[in-house]
N, C-alpha and C positions, 0 to 999 in steps of 0.2 A: 504494500500500500504506500501511496505517496506520503511524504513527510507532511505532517499536519501542524499548523500553527494556530493556536486559539487566540482570537482577538476579543478583548473585552474592555470594559470601562464603564464608569457611571453614566447615567442619563445626561445627554447633551454634552458629552465629553468629546465627541467628534468621530464616532465610529464610522459613520457613512463617508465622511471625507477621507479618512485613512484607508478605508476599504477601496475607494475609488483610486487612490494613489497606487495601491498594490495592483489593482486591475489594469492600470495604465502601463504597468511593467509586465503584463502578460500573465499575471497570477490569477488563478480561479479563486473567487471568494464565494463561500457557501454561507448564506445568511439565515440564521435561526429564526429571525423575525419573519422573513419571507416564507419560510417553511411553515411557521405557525399560522400565517394568514392563509396559505394554500390548504392546510389541513382543516381549517375551520370554515371552508366554503360549503355551501349547500351540496348535499350528495355524499359527503364523506362520513364515515362512522363517528369521527370526532365531533363534527357539526351536530349530528343527531344526539350524541351524548350531552353536548352543551345545552341543546334545546330541551331535552328531557330533564336535565338537572336544574336549569335556571328558569325555564318557562318561555312562552312565546312573547312575553312582555319585552324581551330583549331582542326581538326581531324587527327589522324595518319592513315596510310595505312590500318590498320585492323579495322578501325571504332571507335577505342577508342579515348577518348579526349586526345589532346596533352596538358597535364596538365602543363608542363613547360612553353609552349608558352602562355597559358591562364593565368598562374600565373604572368608572366611578364607584360601582358596587364593590369591586375588588379592593379599592383603596380603603374602604370603610368596613370591610368584612374579611378578616384574615382567613376564616374557615372557607369562605367561597373562593378565595384566591388559591388556597391549597387544593381545593377540589378541582378547579380548572387546570392546575398544573398536573394533577394526577391523570387528567384526561389527555392532555397534550404532550407532556414531556417524554413519555416513552416513545411515541411516534416521531417526535422531533429528533430524539437521539438516534433512532433507527435511520431516519432520512439523512441526517448529518453523516453517519458512517457510510451509508449507501452512496451518497454523492461524492464523498471523499474517495471512496474506492474507485470511482470512475473518473477522477480528475486527471487531466492530461498535462497540466502545467508542472514546472520543476518542483514545486511544493504547492500546497493549497492553504488558504486562510479559512478557518471556521469562525465566523463572526457570531459570538454568542453573548448577548448582553448579560444573561444570568449564568454565565459559566461557573462562577463560584457558588452562587446561591443554589443552583440546581445540581451541584456536585458532578459536573460534566468534565472535570479536569482529566479524567482517564481517557477521554476521546482524543486528546491532542498530545503531541510530542513536546510542545513548548508553548508557553503562555506569554503574550505581550499585552500589557495593560496601557491604555491611554489614560494619562493622568492629567488632572486639572485641579487647581486650587478651588476649594469648595465655594468660596464667595463668587469666583468667576463662573463656576458651574451654575450656581443659583441664578446669576444675572442672565446667562445665556438661555437657561431653561425658561425663565420667566418671559424673556423677550421672544423666544422661538414659539412657545405655545400659548402666549398671552394668559399666563396663570397668575393667580393671587399668591401672596407670600405663603399663605397657609397651604395652598395646593402644591407649591414648590417643595415645601417641607415634607408633605406627605409622600411625594414622589421619591425624594431622597431617602426617606425613612424606610421605603419599601425595598431598597437595595442594601447590599452589604456596605459597610463603611469603607472609606478610602484606605485606611491603615490596613485593614484585613485584606482588601483586594491586592494591595501592593505586596503583601507577604507571599502571594502566590506567583508573582511576576518573575519570569526569567529575563524579560526585557521590558523597559518602560519608555513610552513615547510621551514627551512633554508637549501638551497642546496649548500652552499659555502664551505663545509668542509668534503667532502668525503663520501663514501658509508656507513661506519659504523655509523656515526652520523645520516645519512639519515634513516637507518634501525631503530635506536633507536627512532627517532621521529615518524616514521610510527607505530612502535609497541605501543607507548604511545597513539597515536591517535586512533588506532584500539581498544584499551581497552575502551577509552572514547566513541567511536561511538557505541560499543556494549551496553554500559550502556544507552546511549541516545536512541538507537533503542528499547531497552527493556522497557524504561520508556514511550516512544511514543506508543508502542504496548499496554502497560497496560492502558494508558490513553484512547486509542481508544476503548478498551474492556469495560472500565468503563462508557463510554459515549454512547455506542451503545445499 
C-alpha cells in the first residue's frame, strides 16, 4: 500500500488550503469530510440509519439531510453526536483505507479533521498537524462562518485541544503567517514524504 500521511488540524486551521497545495504537487488527497457527505446521501445505508435515528425533522424538502439543523443538534447533544459517529465512522474508515489502497501518487494524504478524536491514527504512517494560535483560529472561524463568540467556543470545544493534537504530530505546519510561508513548508514536507515513501517501498520489497 502507498505511504499514507494523515493531515489534521483544528477547525478553520487551513486544511483545505494545505490539501490543495499537496494536490498541486500531484499528490492524491482523500478527504474524510467528502466521504462522510457521500455516505450520508439518500440511498445509502448510513443515510437510512441517520433518518431512522434522528427522524424526518432533519430532512429538507428534497430528501437531503438538513445538515445545518443536524449540526446544531450535535453541538448541544453529546449523546447524539456519539450516535452519529457510530453510524458513520466505521464506513468512513473503510473508505479511507479502500481509496488509499488505490492511490497512484508517490504517497497519499488522508485529510481527517477528527483523526485524533476518532482514534484513526492507525490508518496512517505519519501525522502532520496544521497549527494555528487559538485566538487567530477563533477570528478566522468567526469570520468564515459568521458565528457568534458562543458558537465559536462550542465548535472549538467539540474538538481535541491544541496541546493534545500536537502531541500526536510527526510534522507541524504553521499556518499563522500567510500563503507563501505555507507553500514553503508544504514543499519541504513533500520532499520528505517522497523520501519516506521510497524508503517504505524499498523496505517492503526487501521483506517480501
